C-alpha positions in Angstrom: -46.5 80.4 21.1 -43.1 80.6 22.6 -43.9 78.2 25.3 -44.7 75.2 23.2 -43.0 72.2 24.2 -40.1 71.4 21.8 -40.3 68.0 20.1 -37.7 65.6 21.5 -36.1 63.7 18.6 -34.0 60.7 19.4 -30.4 60.4 18.4 -29.5 58.7 15.4 -26.9 56.0 15.8 -24.7 54.9 12.9 -25.9 51.4 12.3 -22.8 49.1 11.3 -22.8 45.4 10.4 -19.7 43.6 11.4 -18.8 41.3 8.5 -15.8 39.3 9.9 -17.6 36.4 10.8 -19.1 36.2 7.2 -15.7 36.5 5.5 -14.2 33.8 7.6 -16.9 31.3 6.8 -16.7 32.4 3.1 -12.9 31.9 3.2 -13.4 28.3 4.7 -16.1 27.3 2.0 -13.8 28.4 -0.9 -10.8 26.3 0.9 -13.2 23.5 1.3 -14.5 23.3 -2.3 -10.9 23.8 -3.9 -9.8 20.9 -1.7 -12.9 18.7 -2.8 -12.4 19.5 -6.3 -8.5 18.4 -6.1 -9.4 15.4 -4.4 -12.1 14.2 -6.6 -9.9 14.1 -9.7 -9.3 10.9 -10.7 -5.8 9.6 -10.2 -4.1 7.4 -12.9 -1.2 4.9 -12.5 1.1 4.6 -15.7 1.7 1.0 -16.2 3.6 1.7 -19.3 6.7 2.6 -17.6 9.0 0.7 -20.0 11.8 2.2 -22.0 10.6 2.2 -25.7 14.0 3.0 -27.2 16.1 0.1 -25.7 16.2 -3.6 -26.8 14.1 -4.7 -23.8 12.3 -7.9 -24.3 9.1 -6.7 -22.9 7.7 -3.0 -23.5 5.7 -2.9 -20.3 7.0 -3.3 -16.7 3.8 -4.2 -15.0 3.1 -7.3 -17.4 6.5 -8.5 -16.4 5.6 -8.8 -12.8 2.6 -11.0 -13.2 2.7 -14.9 -12.9 -0.6 -16.6 -12.8 -1.2 -20.1 -11.3 -4.4 -22.2 -12.0 -5.0 -24.9 -9.7 -7.1 -27.5 -11.2 -8.8 -30.8 -10.0 -6.7 -34.0 -9.7 -3.5 -31.8 -8.5 -3.7 -30.2 -11.9 -1.0 -27.0 -12.0 -1.0 -24.7 -14.9 0.9 -21.6 -15.0 1.5 -18.6 -17.3 3.2 -15.2 -17.1 1.6 -11.9 -18.4 -1.8 -11.5 -19.8 -3.3 -14.7 -21.2 -4.2 -12.9 -24.4 -0.4 -12.2 -25.0 1.5 -14.1 -22.3 5.2 -13.9 -21.8 5.3 -17.5 -20.8 2.8 -19.7 -22.7 0.6 -21.7 -20.3 2.0 -24.9 -19.4 1.4 -27.7 -16.9 3.8 -28.6 -14.3 4.0 -30.4 -10.9 4.4 -29.3 -7.5 7.9 -29.3 -5.7 11.4 -28.3 -5.9 12.0 -29.0 -9.8 8.2 -28.1 -10.7 6.5 -24.8 -10.1 9.1 -23.6 -7.3 11.8 -23.5 -10.2 9.5 -21.7 -12.5 8.7 -19.1 -10.1 12.2 -18.5 -9.1 13.1 -18.3 -12.8 10.7 -16.0 -13.5 11.2 -13.8 -10.7 15.0 -13.6 -11.2 14.1 -12.5 -14.9 11.7 -9.8 -13.6 14.1 -8.5 -11.1 16.8 -8.0 -13.6 14.4 -6.5 -16.2 13.3 -4.2 -13.2 17.2 -3.4 -12.7 17.3 -2.1 -16.2 14.5 0.3 -15.8 16.0 1.5 -12.5 13.2 -0.1 -10.2 15.1 -2.5 -8.0 13.8 -4.4 -5.1 10.4 -5.5 -6.6 9.6 -9.1 -6.9 6.8 -10.5 -9.0 3.0 -10.6 -8.1 1.5 -14.0 -8.2 -2.0 -14.7 -8.9 -3.5 -17.9 -7.4 -6.9 -19.0 -9.2 -8.0 -22.3 -7.5 -11.0 -23.9 -9.3 -13.9 -25.1 -7.4 -12.9 -28.8 -7.7 -9.2 -28.1 -6.6 -7.6 -29.7 -3.5 -7.2 -27.2 -0.4 -4.0 -29.0 0.1 -2.8 -27.7 -3.2 -3.5 -24.2 -2.2 -1.5 -24.9 0.9 1.5 -26.3 -1.2 1.5 -23.2 -3.6 1.6 -20.7 -0.6 4.7 -22.7 0.8 6.4 -22.7 -2.6 5.9 -19.0 -2.8 7.3 -18.6 0.6 10.3 -20.7 -0.2 11.1 -18.7 -3.2 10.7 -15.3 -1.1 7.6 -14.2 -2.8 5.7 -12.0 -0.7 3.1 -10.4 -3.2 0.5 -12.7 -4.2 -3.5 -12.8 -4.5 -6.1 -15.7 -4.4 -8.6 -15.0 -7.0 -11.5 -17.6 -7.2 -13.1 -16.0 -10.4 -11.9 -17.3 -13.8 -12.1 -15.6 -17.1 -13.5 -17.6 -20.0 -10.3 -18.1 -21.6 -8.8 -19.6 -18.4 -12.0 -21.8 -18.0 -11.1 -23.1 -21.4 -7.6 -23.7 -20.9 -8.4 -25.7 -17.7 -11.0 -27.8 -19.6 -8.3 -28.5 -22.5 -5.2 -29.2 -20.7 
């Protein structure tokens, strides 16, 4: 019995898993989801940046910077400042030219710049919203753009949609 062959046993190796790659990927995923979570939060712009404690004529700075011009048929030109529901300047009819709309724009722009200086926001002129009616003249739109250029207004938008109140205003005046 002594001559029986010995059983050959295989040598057991210590099995070890390298987790370095998995840790790296998990950190990248954590950073990615943190970044996406931060970027998906809604950003809000505070338009009520006026000083409520001073005797300023208008409490909101953003409303002071809007000036709307409505171009109607037959060279009709209506303007107002602020929001139509509570305008800073009531809707009025004026004419094209130096003593008409250009003077109104320059006067309102100077007042808005002075008000912005009181708030510490210098160098921002008004934003003009141009609303041409379907039956308005293309030449009138060009004339308004020229008036804005002469008055050094570089912030404007041409918006073809009318609110119901503006439609009533255009029909009434």
